[in-house]
C-alpha positions in Angstrom: 83.8 58.7 5.9 84.0 61.5 8.7 82.1 58.4 11.0 85.2 56.3 10.4 87.4 59.3 10.7 86.2 59.7 14.2 86.5 56.1 14.9 90.1 55.8 13.9 91.1 59.0 15.6 93.5 56.6 18.4 95.4 55.0 15.6 95.3 57.9 13.3 99.5 58.0 13.6 99.3 54.1 12.7 97.3 54.3 9.9 99.2 57.1 8.1 102.6 55.0 8.5 100.7 52.2 7.6 99.8 53.2 4.0 103.4 54.2 3.4 104.8 50.2 4.8 102.0 49.1 2.7 103.0 50.5 -0.5 106.7 49.8 0.3 105.8 46.1 0.7 104.5 46.2 -2.7 107.8 47.1 -4.6 108.9 45.3 -7.6 110.4 45.4 -11.0 107.7 44.7 -13.3 106.2 48.0 -14.6 103.0 46.4 -16.1 102.6 45.1 -12.3 103.3 48.3 -10.6 100.8 50.3 -12.9 98.3 47.9 -11.6 99.2 48.1 -8.0 99.1 52.0 -8.3 95.7 51.6 -9.7 94.5 49.3 -7.1 95.9 51.5 -4.3 94.6 54.9 -5.3 91.2 53.2 -5.3 91.3 51.6 -1.9 88.2 51.3 0.1 87.4 52.4 3.6 90.2 50.1 5.1 88.2 48.9 8.1 90.1 45.5 8.1 93.4 47.5 9.0 91.5 49.6 11.4 90.3 46.6 13.1 94.0 45.2 13.2 95.5 48.4 15.0 92.4 48.6 17.4 92.5 45.2 18.3 96.5 45.5 19.1 96.1 48.8 20.9 93.3 47.0 23.3 96.1 44.8 24.7 99.4 46.9 24.2 101.2 49.0 22.0 101.4 49.1 18.1 104.6 47.5 16.5 106.4 46.0 13.8 104.6 42.6 13.8 101.2 44.8 13.9 101.8 46.8 10.8 103.1 43.3 9.2 99.8 42.0 10.2 97.8 44.4 8.9 99.7 44.4 5.5 99.5 40.6 5.4 95.2 41.2 5.6 95.0 43.9 3.4 97.3 41.8 0.8 95.2 38.9 1.2 91.9 40.8 1.1 92.9 42.7 -2.1 93.8 39.4 -3.7 90.7 37.6 -2.8 88.5 41.1 -4.4 90.7 40.7 -7.5 90.2 37.1 -8.0 86.6 37.4 -7.1 85.7 39.7 -9.7 87.0 37.2 -12.4 84.9 34.3 -10.9 81.8 36.8 -11.1 83.0 38.2 -14.0 82.3 41.5 -12.3 83.6 44.9 -14.3 83.2 47.1 -11.5 84.7 47.6 -8.2 83.4 50.5 -5.9 82.3 52.2 -8.8 85.3 52.0 -10.7 86.4 49.5 -13.5 87.5 46.1 -12.1 91.5 44.8 -12.8 90.2 41.8 -15.0 88.0 44.6 -17.0 90.9 46.7 -18.1 93.9 44.3 -18.1 91.5 40.8 -18.7 91.2 37.8 -16.5 94.7 36.4 -16.9 96.6 39.5 -15.8 93.8 40.0 -12.8 94.6 36.3 -11.6 98.3 36.9 -11.7 97.9 39.8 -9.9 96.2 38.3 -7.3 98.3 35.2 -7.0 101.2 38.1 -6.8 99.4 39.6 -3.6 99.1 36.7 -1.8 102.6 35.6 -2.4 103.6 39.0 -0.8 101.7 38.2 2.2 103.0 34.5 2.4 106.9 36.0 2.2 106.1 38.9 4.2 105.4 36.3 7.1 108.0 34.1 6.1 110.9 36.3 6.0 109.9 38.2 9.4 109.4 34.3 10.7 105.8 35.3 11.6 104.8 31.9 11.6 101.8 32.4 14.0 100.4 35.3 12.0 101.0 33.0 9.1 98.7 30.1 10.8 95.9 32.8 11.3 95.8 34.1 7.9 96.3 30.8 6.1 93.5 29.5 8.0 91.3 32.4 7.4 92.0 32.0 3.4 91.1 28.1 3.7 87.7 29.1 5.5 87.0 31.7 2.8 87.6 29.5 0.3 85.3 26.6 1.7 82.6 29.3 2.5 82.9 30.5 -1.0 82.2 26.6 -2.3 79.4 26.0 0.4 77.5 28.7 -0.9 78.0 27.9 -4.8 77.0 24.1 -3.8 74.0 25.0 -2.1 72.9 28.1 -4.3 72.2 25.6 -7.4 69.4 23.9 -5.3 67.3 27.0 -4.1 67.1 25.5 -0.5 69.0 25.9 2.2 68.5 25.8 6.0 69.3 28.3 8.1 72.3 26.7 10.1 74.0 26.5 6.7 73.9 30.2 5.5 75.5 31.0 8.8 78.3 28.4 8.3 78.7 30.0 5.1 79.1 33.5 6.1 81.0 32.4 9.3 83.7 31.1 6.6 83.2 33.7 4.2 83.2 37.4 5.9 83.6 36.1 9.7 86.9 34.2 9.0 88.5 37.3 7.7 87.3 39.7 10.2 88.6 37.4 13.0 91.8 36.9 11.6 91.8 40.9 11.5 91.1 40.8 15.3 93.2 37.6 16.2 96.5 38.9 14.3 96.2 42.4 15.7 96.3 40.8 19.1 98.4 38.4 18.6 101.0 40.9 17.4 101.4 42.5 21.0 99.7 39.8 23.3 101.0 36.3 23.4 97.9 34.5 25.1 96.4 32.2 23.3 92.7 32.5 25.3 92.7 36.5 24.4 93.5 35.9 20.9 90.9 33.5 20.3 88.6 35.6 22.0 89.3 38.4 19.5 88.9 36.0 16.9 85.3 35.3 18.0 84.7 38.9 18.1 85.9 39.5 14.9 83.7 36.4 13.6 80.8 38.0 14.7 81.4 41.0 13.5 81.9 39.4 10.2 78.7 37.9 10.4 77.0 41.4 11.2 78.7 42.7 8.1 77.6 39.8 5.8 73.9 40.2 7.4 74.2 44.0 6.6 74.9 43.4 3.0 72.1 40.6 2.8 69.6 43.7 3.6 71.1 46.0 1.0 69.3 43.6 -1.6 66.2 44.9 0.3 66.6 48.2 0.9 69.5 49.4 -1.2 70.1 52.9 -3.0 71.2 53.4 -6.8 72.2 56.5 -5.8 75.1 55.0 -3.6 75.7 52.1 -5.8 73.8 49.7 -4.0 71.0 48.4 -6.5 68.4 46.4 -4.9 67.9 42.8 -6.1 70.8 41.9 -7.5 71.4 39.0 -5.1 68.0 37.5 -6.2 68.9 37.7 -9.6 72.0 36.1 -8.8 70.2 33.2 -7.1 72.0 33.9 -4.2 69.9 32.7 -0.7 70.3 35.6 1.7 69.2 35.5 5.2 66.0 37.5 4.3 65.0 35.4 1.8 66.0 32.0 3.5 63.3 33.1 6.5 60.6 34.1 4.0 60.8 30.5 2.0 61.1 28.9 5.1 58.1 30.8 7.0 55.3 31.5 4.2 52.5 29.7 2.9 53.3 26.8 0.5 52.0 28.9 -2.5 54.2 32.4 -1.5 57.2 30.0 -1.3 56.4 28.3 -4.8 56.0 31.6 -6.3 59.2 33.3 -4.9 61.0 30.4 -6.0 59.5 30.3 -9.6 60.5 33.7 -10.1 64.0 33.3 -9.2 64.2 30.3 -11.1 63.1 31.8 -14.4 65.4 34.9 -13.6 62.8 37.5 -14.5 63.9 40.5 -13.5 60.8 42.7 -14.0 59.4 40.6 -11.1 62.3 41.0 -8.7 60.5 43.8 -7.0 57.4 41.3 -6.2 59.9 38.8 -4.6 61.1 42.2 -2.5 57.8 42.9 -1.4 56.9 39.2 -0.5 60.3 38.8 1.9 59.4 42.2 3.6 55.9 40.9 4.0 56.6 38.0 5.3 58.9 39.3 7.9 62.1 38.2 6.3 63.9 42.0 6.3 62.7 42.4 10.2 63.9 38.8 11.2 67.6 39.5 9.5 67.6 43.0 11.4 66.8 41.6 15.0 69.4 38.5 14.1 71.8 41.1 13.2 71.5 42.7 16.2 71.8 39.6 18.4 75.3 39.2 16.9 76.1 42.6 17.6 75.3 42.7 21.4 77.1 39.4 21.5 80.4 41.2 20.0 79.8 44.4 22.5 79.5 42.1 25.5 82.8 40.5 24.9 84.7 43.7 25.2 83.0 44.2 28.6 86.0 42.5 30.2 88.5 45.4 29.0 88.8 48.3 30.9 87.2 51.4 29.3 89.5 53.3 26.8 89.2 55.4 23.5 90.5 52.0 21.5 87.5 50.1 23.3 85.0 53.1 22.4 86.3 53.0 18.9 86.0 49.3 18.3 82.7 49.3 19.6 81.9 52.5 17.2 83.1 50.5 14.4 80.7 47.7 15.0 77.9 49.9 15.0 79.3 51.2 11.6 79.1 48.1 10.4 75.6 47.7 11.4 74.4 51.3 10.6 76.3 52.0 7.3 74.7 52.8 3.8 77.1 51.1 1.3 
């Protein structure tokens, strides 16, 4: 967290005010809902997504009320997808705490997710932020498509690298792309600049997802990142895809048989083979290519604390431990 505090120093005031505004946007008259929302807010994550919104806005001008609404809409969307994801994945934990569905069951969790999505939509409509609504609604569509594309391909245990990148571009790239585009859009009306920030965020999101993939091979139980979970869930991540496409036939057959059998005792064997045949190394190299592309996209902007923080936030994404 100290690293993130340093990164967010140019937007410290904005982030503090954002927390108050975000809470006010969640006001409602249902006691049960209020209790659940309080539980969610108390256990919020690193808030990297609002940081991308404010830093992207500040890159072009002064943060304003529209920027706060953009950050709130992103946070509402992101929180809703997390709540719904836990239901879909039947997950009982979120960031080390019990998930909403674990405490209040699936029906209530789905309704809470729906409430959060509707709050984001209403926030845009009431303020006639139809440009923000378009950016964020497009991200929701892409994220849904990405999830379904992943499910469709995981059943076959065969996937091309191009399909993998299409999945993570939609699943993860779309949301961070929307963060940067909506932040820029709140202070800048130049469509090419907004598009460029969307592309920057997309590259950041791809880096983020590849880093998550790597945790499956280099995770640590002590920080809540156990290894081999994606393998056990039959998720085809970049290190595994590379290994399956670039290892001898018998090695590929062995890996597939272990994954299909869901033999957890042999998960470590798959991890060793992926490392041996260059899957982890390749994924790291690919992540850094996207990292470098993203950094290069910021070169046209004059040096400032904001620009430096955006680059540092990208560095954090690729070097984080959890």
